[in-house]
C-alpha positions in Angstrom: 42.2 150.7 27.1 42.8 152.1 23.6 41.7 155.3 21.9 41.0 155.4 18.2 41.0 158.3 15.8 40.1 157.9 12.1 41.2 160.1 9.2 41.2 160.1 5.5 37.5 160.4 4.6 36.3 162.7 2.0 34.4 163.2 -1.3 35.3 161.0 -4.3 33.7 160.1 -7.6 32.4 156.7 -8.5 35.3 154.4 -9.4 37.8 156.4 -7.3 39.8 155.4 -4.3 40.3 156.5 -0.7 42.6 155.3 2.1 41.3 155.5 5.6 43.6 155.4 8.6 42.9 154.7 12.3 45.5 155.8 14.8 45.5 154.0 18.2 46.9 155.2 21.4 47.3 153.1 24.5 49.1 150.0 25.3 49.4 146.6 23.6 47.8 147.5 20.3 48.8 144.1 18.9 46.6 142.5 21.5 43.5 143.9 19.8 41.8 142.5 16.7 40.7 145.5 14.6 37.7 146.1 12.4 36.1 148.7 10.2 32.4 149.3 10.2 30.2 151.8 8.4 26.8 153.4 8.8 24.8 155.1 6.1 22.0 157.6 6.9 18.9 155.7 7.9 20.6 152.3 8.0 22.1 150.1 10.6 25.8 149.9 11.2 27.4 147.4 8.9 30.6 145.3 9.1 33.2 146.1 6.5 36.5 144.3 7.4 38.5 142.8 10.2 42.1 141.9 10.7 43.9 139.7 13.1 46.3 140.7 15.9 49.4 140.3 13.8 47.8 141.2 10.5 48.2 137.9 8.8 44.5 137.2 8.5 41.7 139.3 7.1 38.0 139.0 6.7 35.6 141.1 4.5 31.9 141.6 4.0 30.6 140.4 0.6 29.9 143.9 -0.5 33.5 145.0 -0.3 35.4 141.9 -1.1 37.9 142.5 -4.0 37.6 146.2 -3.7 38.7 147.0 -0.1 41.9 146.0 1.8 42.5 146.2 5.5 46.0 146.3 6.9 47.7 147.2 10.1 51.1 148.4 11.4 51.8 147.3 14.9 54.9 149.5 15.2 53.0 152.7 14.3 49.8 151.5 16.0 47.7 152.1 12.9 45.1 150.2 10.9 44.2 151.2 7.3 41.4 150.6 4.9 42.3 151.0 1.2 39.1 151.5 -0.7 39.1 151.1 -4.5 36.4 151.1 -7.2 34.2 153.1 -4.9 30.4 153.1 -5.5 27.7 155.5 -4.3 26.4 152.8 -2.0 29.8 152.9 -0.1 28.8 156.4 1.1 28.7 156.2 4.9 30.5 157.2 8.1 33.3 154.7 8.6 34.3 153.6 12.1 37.4 151.9 13.3 36.9 149.5 16.2 39.1 147.3 18.5 38.3 144.0 20.0 39.9 142.0 22.8 39.3 138.3 23.1 40.1 135.1 21.3 38.1 135.6 18.1 39.6 138.1 15.7 37.1 138.0 12.8 33.9 139.0 14.4 31.5 140.9 12.2 29.2 141.9 15.1 29.7 145.4 16.3 28.5 144.5 19.8 31.6 142.3 20.2 34.0 145.3 19.7 35.2 147.1 22.8 36.5 150.4 21.6 35.3 152.8 18.8 36.6 155.8 17.0 34.5 158.9 16.3 34.1 158.1 12.6 35.1 159.7 9.3 32.7 160.5 6.5 33.1 159.0 3.0 30.9 160.3 0.2 31.0 158.8 -3.2 29.3 160.9 -5.9 27.7 159.3 -9.0 
């Protein structure tokens, strides 16, 4: 089992940057593929990015490709999401998630086993 705690959210202007972090506690962090999702008010949860167990492979949604970067540190048990060129439509609660199993790049939230509590990101126009 793994516990996840996100941090780093906040208010930023259009075009600005934020770096989200997710700290994991528990054993065998490197056995989990990790993902970031987001949910805006009145909308369904949306996949943002995923990273493989060792961090060598990443996968992004079309809406963030080229602007966001996911990374992980298996010594510190953290996964980060660097968000650049932020837009008002990026406003949402961002969630970190962990997934066991053989497929690391799932974009389906139902396939993730553990979730953090979320951190709010607000981009002002």
